N, C-alpha and C positions, 0 to 999 in steps of 0.2 A: 155035662164036663164040658162040653161049648158053655154054661152058665156060668161055669165056675170060672173058665178060663177068661170070659168075660168082663165079669166082675173085679180078676185079679187086674186085668189090662186097666181100666178104670180108676180102679183104687191107686194105683198108679204114676197114671195121668192128671188127675185129683190132684196126688203128692206135688208133684214139678208145678202142678200150677196154683198150686198155694203157696210157694217158697218165696218167689217174690212178692205174692203181698204181705207175707208174717216180716218177713226182711223189711219191708218197706210199712207197716204200720207199727216198728218197731222203733221208727222215727228217724232222723239224718246221723249217719254218723264220720267220723273222719280220723283219718288213721295217717303219722309221717312214717315216711323211710328209718330215722332216725332219732333217738329218744337228745343228742344232745349234738350242737354244732357252734363254731366261733364264727366271730363275723364278717363278713366277708366270703362267706360259704354259702350253702343253699342246699333244701332239702325237698325230697317229693313229698305232698301232700296229696293224697285217693279220700275216698270219699262215696260210699252209698246212702240208698233212701233216702237220696235229694228228690222234687220233683222236676219231671224233665221237662228237658229247654228253660232252664230258669237260670238267672247270671247268680253268681259268689264272690262273696269277696273274701279275701285270705287273709289274714293278718295277724302277726308278733304281735302278746301284748301282756303284760306284766302287771301285779297284784293279782293274778288270776289264778283257779282248779277247777277243773271240771266240772268237779260235783258241785260248787258254786257262782260257777260261769266268771266274765269279768265285771268286777264287782265298780270298777269307775268309770265304766264303761266307757265308750272309744277314744276317751282321753287318754286312755292305760295303754296304749296300743302305738307301735311302728308304724303310720297311718301314711307315710310317706314312699315308705317301702312292703306294700301292702300290693296284688296281685289279685287279677280278676278273671274267672273264670265259669264256663260253662256246662252246666251238666250236659249230658245225650239221650237218646232217646226210654233208657234202661235206669237214669236217676243219677248215674255214677261219673265223675271224674277224674282225674291224674293228674297234675300239675307241678313244676318247680316253683319255691318261694326264695328268696334268698334272706339270708338272716340278714335281720338289725337288731340292734339294744332297744328295748322300750324305752317310755321318761320316767317309769316307773322301777321298782328293785324286781326279781324275781320272786319267788315261783309263778312261771311264763306258759302261756298254752298257745296253740295255735286255734286260732279263734273264724270258723270259719259261718256267715250270715249272708240272707237270700238279700239279695239291693232295690228288687221288685214284687211285687204280690205277697200271699201269706206269709208272714214273718216266722222265719225258725231259722235256727241254730245249733251247731254245735263247738265242742273243744275237743282238745287234744294237747294232754301236756306234752312241756317243752323245756328244753333251758337253756340255754341262751351262755354260751362257756364266757369264761370271762367276768360277769354281769354280776352287780349286788342283787343281795337276796336278803330279805325281810320278809321277817313274817307277817301272816294276812292280820288284819283285824278280827278281834274277835265275833263272831255269830252271835248276830239277838237269838235270843230265846225265847222270845213274847210271840206272840203272833203273825200266821205268814199267809198272804192275801195269792188271791187265786182269779184268771179271769175265767165268768161262767157265762159269757157273753160277747157275743161280737162288738163290736163297740161301730156308732154312728151318730151323725152329725145335721143334729136338730138345728131347726131355722130354715130363714132365707135371707136375697138380698133386697132393700129396698128402692125406695126412690133416690135419698143418696148415694149411695154407694154406686148406681147409675152414673152420679156426676161425681165419686172420686171419694170417699168418703169410705174409711176400714170396713170392709168383709167380716162380719162379726158371725161365731157358728158358736153350735154347743156338743161339747163331746161329750156322750152318755152313755153307760156302758155297767156290768153288772158284776160285781167282787163277791166272792167271799174269803174267811176266816178259815183257812186250813189250819190255823197253829193250833197251842194249849194253851192262849193266853187273850185277853180281851186287847183291843187296838182301838189307841184314841187321838181321833186327828194324824191320822196319818197323811204322809205328804207327800206329793206326784209330782212328778216331771210332764211338761206338758210340752213339744218341740215343736213347731214349724217347718218345713223346709219346699224347697221350692227348685222344682227339677231333681239336676242328681249333687245337690250341694248339699251340704252337714246343715242337720234343722241345729237352732235355736232351741235353746232351752228357756222355759218358765216355770220353775215353783209354785203350783198352788194347793194351798189346804184342804183337806174335807174337814171338818167339823160333824164330830160326831165321833160313836162309839162301835164295836164291831165287837161282839161277843165268839166266843168258839164256837165254827158247827152252823154259823149268822151269814147271809148274807143282804146287801145293799145296791141301793143303788147309784150313781156316780154320777155327779151334771159341773161339767169344769167348762168356762167360757175359756174360746179361743178366736184370737182374735188378730189380723196384718196388720202391715201398714197400710196407708193410703193409697190408692191407682195400681195396688197387689191386684194381679189378673194371671191366668196361666195355669197347668199345673202344679199341685200342692199335695202336701203329704200329711200327715195331725201322727204322729209318735206317742204314747204311753209310757212311761215308764217310772218305775215304782223298786226304793232299794236296790239302784245298780243295773236292775235287769229291764230290755224294753216288753212289756205283755202287751201292747197290738201296733199295730200301724193300721189309720186309717186315710186311704186318694182324696181330694177334695180338687176339683175344678173349675176354678172363680172366674167369671166373663168378663170380658174387657166392657171399660169403663166410656161407654160411647158420649158421655155428655160432658164427659173430659174433650172430645174429640170437633163435637157440634161446640162448644163451644168457641175454640180456636178457631177453627170456620170463618165461625162470627165474625171473631176478630178481626181475622186476617181481611170480613168485607166492609167492615161500618169504619177501622181504624182508616183505613186509606181513604174514604168516602169523606170522612169528615176531616183530612188533609187539603185532602182536592176544597171542599167548599170553604175551609178557611182562605186556601189559597186564591180565592178566586176573589174574597170579600178582600185580603188586601189586594188584590191587582187595579180592584176597581177603585179602592178606594184612594191611592198613590197616582194611577191613569191622567196625565196632564188633560185639561177641557177642550173637548172639538172646539174648532173655527164658528163665531153667533153665539157665544160662549155656553154652548148649549151645553151639557153630560148626561150621558143616557146610563145609568147606574144599571148593573148588573146586563143579563142576557135581552134583545128583545126577541119580544115574545110570537112565536110562527102565528102566521093563519093560514087557517085551514078553509082553504076550501072546497063546496061541496060541487062534484059533476052537474049542469044543466040547472042549478041556477043562480042567476044573477045577483050582484053582488049592491045591496042597494045605494041609493046618487047619498051623498053628501048631501046633509044640510045644508041649506045657503043661509050664508053668517049672517045673522040679524044686526050686526054690526054697523052701524050707517056713516059712511064718507060726512065730514065739515061741512058746512054748506058754504065757508070760506076758504079762501087759502090763504094761507100762515102769514103773504108776502103783500097781500091787498087788503086795504080796511073796503069797508062799506060805502064809505064815499068817492073812490076810486075806483071800483069795481066797474070795468067797459061794461058789461049787460047790466049796472043798473040803471043805464038810463032805456025807455021803452022805444024802442023803435029807429034806433042810432045802431046801425050793423056795418057802418063805414066811415069811413073816417073822416071827422071832425072838420066845416067850411062855414063863412062867411055867410049869410043869408042879405045883407043889406041890400036893396035895389040898385043900389048905384053898380055893382058888380053884376057882369053878364052871364046873361044865363048859359049861354049857349060861348062858344070859344069861337075869334074872329082871324081871319087871317090880312097880316097882311100883307098888303102892295097896293099899286099905283091906282091911285083915284081917278 
């Protein structure tokens, strides 16, 4: 009896635990409080089965249906009147959304999609009162692509990227044809977005055929603008549906920063040298006709070592002064060191003193 009661309690407890898991396995869901409302009003949007603590974006989109999704992408939505909401710990949310007319006719939906992390979205049918209605384009009966593996980015940055060249990668993924006819040369849209900005889409065609039930690996090039750095995300879209999103962290091109630092040092030094050369050329000469060119070289002396004496000049003084001729040179007559006098015999050799005889 006790064993039977224990088994019953265990089964009931397992059902309670499995209920949230089953709800989460069914995927995210979206509900609206009213199926129709006019511009200027608001509706309450609620959802379950989302990842806990995930940022979501709510939009009203035209030319859409819950079965086919938003055919024209976010360009078909009233983006300016969207609202962001964060799921709780159980993956649920609830918030009011103002009613606005999308840029394309209805049928319309309330489109909810994740902003970060793994891509997930859900739609709920909604009618904007007074907005034009136009039939959806015919659905293709050909092949239908499905993602079989997660996307990845192959490649690495080189030396040129370090100096500001555009970063490049290759987006690699595997797709399968889940339709009933062969797909030939499908056209994908690859978008790159920086931070919270909207992606910039670029159409790329894969050349090849994919038979029903077959799979193929696709490689598409991805390139950013020159000097790009920071957190980027690469999105893949086909036939208006977003298939995958891959984050991409791009390093800063430090070579460009180094170049500008060197430029800030070299240019002022070159300007200074040119200015000094100009000043030296237009400077008037100093007294004595000597012009010093450039800055005098400093003389370095080693303590304790005596500087060598300057060598004596080898230039000899002229033998005769310019204002004397060889004949009139006073030193030309040998032994005559006093003033000239008369050597005649009549001249007295000693002075006499006049006096009385």
